[in-house]
SEDRENTOR-341793 format. One record per atom (N, C-alpha, C): residue number from 1; residue in three letters; atom name; x, y, z negated. Coordinates in pm, whole numbers, always signed. Atoms other than C-alpha are relative to their C-alpha. Example, Ala and Ser with C-alpha at 12.3 -4.5 7.8 and 13.67 -1.06 7.14 Angstrom:
% SEDRENTOR-341793
 num residuo atomo     xx     yy     zz
   1     ala     N    +89   -119     +0
   1     ala    CA  +1230   -450   -780
   1     ala     C    +90   +120     +0
   2     ser     N    -82   -119     +6
   2     ser    CA  +1367   -106   -714
   2     ser     C    -77   +109    -73
This chain:
% SEDRENTOR-341793
 num residuo atomo     xx     yy     zz
   1     met     N   +132   -142     +4
   1     met    CA    -55     -5    -37
   1     met     C   +155   +165    +35
   2     ser     N    -78   -125     +1
   2     ser    CA   +141   +336    +98
   2     ser     C    -19    +87   -102
   3     thr     N    +16    -92    +87
   3     thr    CA   +179   +609   -168
   3     thr     C    -26   +131    +40
   4     asp     N    -31   -152    +50
   4     asp    CA   +154   +957   -218
   4     asp     C   +192    +18    +20
   5     lys     N   -165    -73   +100
   5     lys    CA   +538   +995   -277
   5     lys     C    +50   -104   +152
   6     asp     N    -62    +63   -118
   6     asp    CA   +586   +741     +6
   6     asp     C    -24    +66   +176
   7     ala     N    +43   -129    -67
   7     ala    CA   +407  +1025   +247
   7     ala     C    +90   +122    -27
   8     lys     N    -50   -110    +29
   8     lys    CA   +580  +1243   +107
   8     lys     C   +188    -14    +70
   9     arg     N   -147    +26    -62
   9     arg    CA   +941  +1114   +186
   9     arg     C    -39    -38   +144
  10     ser     N     +6    +58   -180
  10     ser    CA   +826  +1017   +596
  10     ser     C    +34   +101    +66
  11     pro     N    -64   -103   -118
  11     pro    CA  +1013  +1208   +854
  11     pro     C    -89    +94    +22
  12     thr     N    +56    -73    -31
  12     thr    CA   +701  +1341   +947
  12     thr     C    -81    +80    -52
  13     his     N    +39    -46    +75
  13     his    CA   +605  +1493   +657
  13     his     C    +94   +112    -30
  14     pro     N    -73    -63    +14
  14     pro    CA   +702  +1838   +547
  14     pro     C   +170    -47    -95
  15     ser     N   -105     -6   +138
  15     ser    CA   +917  +1776   +205
  15     ser     C   +103   -186    +51
  16     gly     N    -86    +69   -127
  16     gly    CA  +1041  +1436   +468
  16     gly     C   +132    +91    +10
  17     his     N   -113   -104   -116
  17     his    CA  +1211  +1667   +701
  17     his     C    +34    +85   -117
  18     ala     N    -74    -75    +98
  18     ala    CA  +1327  +1924   +395
  18     ala     C   +141    -86    -19
  19     ala     N    -74    +42     -1
  19     ala    CA  +1480  +1648   +250
  19     ala     C   +135    -71   +140
  20     leu     N    -98    +43   -115
  20     leu    CA  +1665  +1514   +579
  20     leu     C    +51    +96    +14
  21     thr     N    -78   -117    -84
  21     thr    CA  +1718  +1852   +740
  21     thr     C    -64   +111   -104
  22     pro     N    +44    -86    +97
  22     pro    CA  +1653  +2106   +441
  22     pro     C    -12   +122   +130
  23     asp     N    -17    -86     +0
  23     asp    CA  +1809  +2340   +667
  23     asp     C    -57    +95   +188
  24     ala     N    +40    +54   -154
  24     ala    CA  +1645  +2232  +1025
  24     ala     C   -156   +144    +23
  25     ile     N   +120    -41    -61
  25     ile    CA  +1319  +2471  +1191
  25     ile     C    -63    -31    -43
  26     ala     N   +144    +21     -1
  26     ala    CA   +974  +2434  +1055
  26     ala     C   -101    +18   +113
  27     tyr     N   +127    -84    -91
  27     tyr    CA   +793  +2694  +1281
  27     tyr     C    +46   +129    +18
  28     val     N    +21    -82    -31
  28     val    CA   +863  +2989  +1419
  28     val     C    -90    +68    +40
  29     met     N   +130   -122    -39
  29     met    CA   +619  +3251  +1409
  29     met     C    +32   +117   +156
  30     glu     N    -44    -56   -154
  30     glu    CA   +560  +3456  +1789
  30     glu     C   -125   +160    -71
  31     pro     N    -65    -31    -33
  31     pro    CA   +576  +3730  +1837
  31     pro     C   +143    +28    -66
  32     ser     N    -67    +81    +73
  32     ser    CA   +743  +3801  +1543
  32     ser     C   +186    -26     -4
  33     gly     N   -128    +57    -10
  33     gly    CA  +1010  +3567  +1576
  33     gly     C    +36    -60   -143
  34     ile     N    -55    +88   +132
  34     ile    CA  +1051  +3477  +1216
  34     ile     C    +14   -171    -39
  35     ala     N    +89   +107    -30
  35     ala    CA  +1104  +3125  +1160
  35     ala     C    +58    -25   -158
  36     val     N    +40    +35   +155
  36     val    CA  +1070  +2901   +804
  36     val     C    +54   -120    +85
  37     thr     N    -90   +101    -22
  37     thr    CA  +1313  +2631   +750
  37     thr     C   -129   -120    -33
  38     tyr     N    +70    +77   +131
  38     tyr    CA  +1176  +2315   +609
  38     tyr     C    -22    +40   -128
  39     ala     N    -61    +39   +176
  39     ala    CA  +1323  +2358   +272
  39     ala     C    -89    +88    -78
  40     glu     N   +134   -140     +8
  40     glu    CA  +1101  +2729   +285
  40     glu     C   -140    -56    -19
  41     leu     N   +153    -11    -10
  41     leu    CA   +759  +2610   +360
  41     leu     C    +48   -164    -40
  42     asp     N    +25    +41    +79
  42     asp    CA   +802  +2294   +143
  42     asp     C    -33     -5   -181
  43     arg     N    +36    -54   +138
  43     arg    CA   +894  +2482   -179
  43     arg     C    -57   +128     +8
  44     asp     N    +85   -122    +32
  44     asp    CA   +706  +2769    -89
  44     asp     C   -163    -99     -9
  45     ser     N   +127    +39     -5
  45     ser    CA   +402  +2501    -59
  45     ser     C    -40    -64   -131
  46     asn     N    -21    +25   +164
  46     asn    CA   +513  +2373   -300
  46     asn     C    -79    +57   -195
  47     arg     N    +57    -84    +69
  47     arg    CA   +401  +2652   -522
  47     arg     C   -127    +26    +44
  48     ala     N   +111    -19    +30
  48     ala    CA   +130  +2729   -402
  48     ala     C    -87   -132    -28
  49     ala     N   +104    +90    +43
  49     ala    CA    -22  +2386   -469
  49     ala     C    +11     -5   -146
  50     his     N     -9    -96   +147
  50     his    CA    +98  +2494   -827
  50     his     C    -89    +92    -49
  51     leu     N    +78   -140    +30
  51     leu    CA   -114  +2815   -837
  51     leu     C   -129   -113     -2
  52     phe     N   +189   +156    +28
  52     phe    CA   -445  +2552   -695
  52     phe     C    -36    -51   -124
  53     arg     N    +50   +123   +153
  53     arg    CA   -391  +2338  -1001
  53     arg     C    +18   +138   -120
  54     lys     N     -3    -47   +133
  54     lys    CA   -329  +2615  -1265
  54     lys     C   -118   +131    +78
  55     ile     N   +150    -64    +14
  55     ile    CA   -621  +2853  -1136
  55     ile     C   -139    -37    +62
  56     gly     N   +112    +64    -23
  56     gly    CA   -872  +2558  -1149
  56     gly     C    -69    -86   +123
  57     leu     N    +78    +49   -124
  57     leu    CA   -951  +2430   -835
  57     leu     C     -1   -186     -2
  58     lys     N    -11   +161    +22
  58     lys    CA   -974  +2066   -812
  58     lys     C    +13    -27   +136
  59     ala     N     -9   +107   -117
  59     ala    CA   -947  +1752   -530
  59     ala     C   -106    +55    +59
  60     gly     N   +117    -33    -54
  60     gly    CA  -1212  +1858   -308
  60     gly     C    -85    +81    -16
  61     asp     N    +75   -142    -42
  61     asp    CA  -1312  +2215   -297
  61     asp     C    +54    +40    +59
  62     gly     N    +20    -15    -82
  62     gly    CA  -1339  +2435    -73
  62     gly     C   +132   +108     -9
  63     val     N    -97   -142    +39
  63     val    CA  -1033  +2689    +19
  63     val     C    -32    +44   +138
  64     val     N    +27    -84    -72
  64     val    CA  -1066  +2918   +273
  64     val     C    +69   +163    -12
  65     phe     N    -81   -143     +2
  65     phe    CA   -799  +3223   +369
  65     phe     C    -46   +109   +129
  66     val     N    +50   -156    -76
  66     val    CA   -902  +3525   +530
  66     val     C   +174    +61     -3
  67     leu     N   -114   -103    -66
  67     leu    CA   -585  +3659   +696
  67     leu     C    +83     -6   +125
  68     glu     N    -49    +23   -155
  68     glu    CA   -403  +3801   +983
  68     glu     C    +89   -140    +24
  69     asn     N    -77    +91    -67
  69     asn    CA   -178  +3497  +1174
  69     asn     C    +51    +74    -65
  70     asn     N   -173     +3    +17
  70     asn    CA   +119  +3534  +1022
  70     asn     C    +58   -122   -130
  71     val     N    -94   +120    +31
  71     val    CA   +378  +3361   +855
  71     val     C     -7    -91   -120
  72     glu     N    +60    +79   +119
  72     glu    CA   +236  +3237   +528
  72     glu     C   -112   -119    +22
  73     phe     N   +127   +126    -40
  73     phe    CA    -59  +3051   +668
  73     phe     C    +18   -138     +2
  74     phe     N    -41   +107    +65
  74     phe    CA   +149  +2731   +679
  74     phe     C    -41    -59    -89
  75     lys     N    -28    +65   +174
  75     lys    CA   +284  +2717   +359
  75     lys     C   -104    +11    -65
  76     leu     N   +185    +57   +118
  76     leu    CA   -119  +2775   +200
  76     leu     C    -13   -133    +72
  77     val     N    +43   +161    -26
  77     val    CA   -211  +2497   +437
  77     val     C    +66    -97    -59
  78     trp     N    -70    +76    +60
  78     trp    CA    +28  +2271   +335
  78     trp     C    +25    -24   -150
  79     gly     N     +3    -56   +139
  79     gly    CA    +10  +2404    -30
  79     gly     C   -163   -146    -14
  80     cys     N   +119    +49    +59
  80     cys    CA   -351  +2268    -24
  80     cys     C    +40   -175    +77
  81     leu     N     -8   +119    -54
  81     leu    CA   -284  +1942   +147
  81     leu     C    +71    -65   -101
  82     leu     N    -32   +129    +57
  82     leu    CA    -69  +1822    -89
  82     leu     C    -87     -6   -135
  83     tyr     N    +33    -15   +113
  83     tyr    CA   -247  +1958   -372
  83     tyr     C   -137    -97    +15
  84     thr     N    +20    +84    -50
  84     thr    CA   -527  +1722   -213
  84     thr     C    +16   -124    +46
  85     ser     N    -37   +179    -32
  85     ser    CA   -349  +1416   -131
  85     ser     C    -60    -88    -97
  86     pro     N    +20   +118    +62
  86     pro    CA   -454  +1108   -279
  86     pro     C   +133    -52   -105
  87     ser     N    -97    +81    +76
  87     ser    CA   -278   +975   -595
  87     ser     C    +31   -150     -8
  88     pro     N    -38   +109     +6
  88     pro    CA    -71   +709   -636
  88     pro     C   -135   -118   -117
């Protein structure tokens, strides 16, 4: 049986990429050209997940982001995915 920890070690998961190639570029925002590494994506997504827990969100709660297209969007989305990932 695959666990959440197994998924995070997978090279297809940002945490897996961060462990294998932390300085590799995860994405580049256009037209600004701002680049985010897998280490930054992993770190900031984990911060978002911890914030969601701290403010009382529970798995299954809805989350809506109303913001312009910017570099933080993917960090928040991955934070939601980390927060709602099933526990082993």
